[in-house]
N, C-alpha and C positions, 0 to 999 in steps of 0.2 A: 524812374527806374524802368517801368513797363515800356515807356516810349523808346528808350535806348535799345531795349532788347527787339523791338519791332524794326527799328532802323537797321540793326545788325543783321537781322534775318532777311531783310530785303536787299541787301547788298549784293549777294550771290545771284539772286534772281535778275537784278538790273543789269549786272555785268553779262550774264548769259543772254539777256535780251538784246543788249547793244552788240554783243559779238555775233549773234545770229543775224541781226539786221545788217551788219557790216559784211557778213558772208553773202547774204542775199543780194545786197547792192553790188558787190564785186562780181557775183556770177551773173547778174541780169543786165548790167550796165557797163562796168568797167572792163570786165574780161572780153566781151565781145569787141568793144572799141579797141583795146590794145591788140587783140587777135587780128583784126582788120588792118591795123596800121602796120603790124609786123608782117603779115601775110600768111597767117596760119590758116590751114583748111578748116572747113566747117566741122569735119568729124573730130578733129582735135580740139577745136573750141567747145563742142558739145561734151567731150570727154572731161575737159577741165571744169566745165560748168557742173557736171554731175559729181565730180569730186569735191568741189567746193560745197555744194548742197549737202552731200553726205557729211562733210566735216561740220557744217552748221547744225545738222541734226543731232550731233554728238554733244553738243553744249546745251 
């Protein structure tokens, strides 16, 4: 019974960790690569990266 409660309490933490890691990966690696391919300027890329990092901090 105790082990089941522990696993249930870790589920939201693991989801938040994975979501934050996904946002970090997207903002540091994927976003600049896509921006370069599309031809976005560096200021737009930096603004999008900041928005993604702020979103990652909310979770």
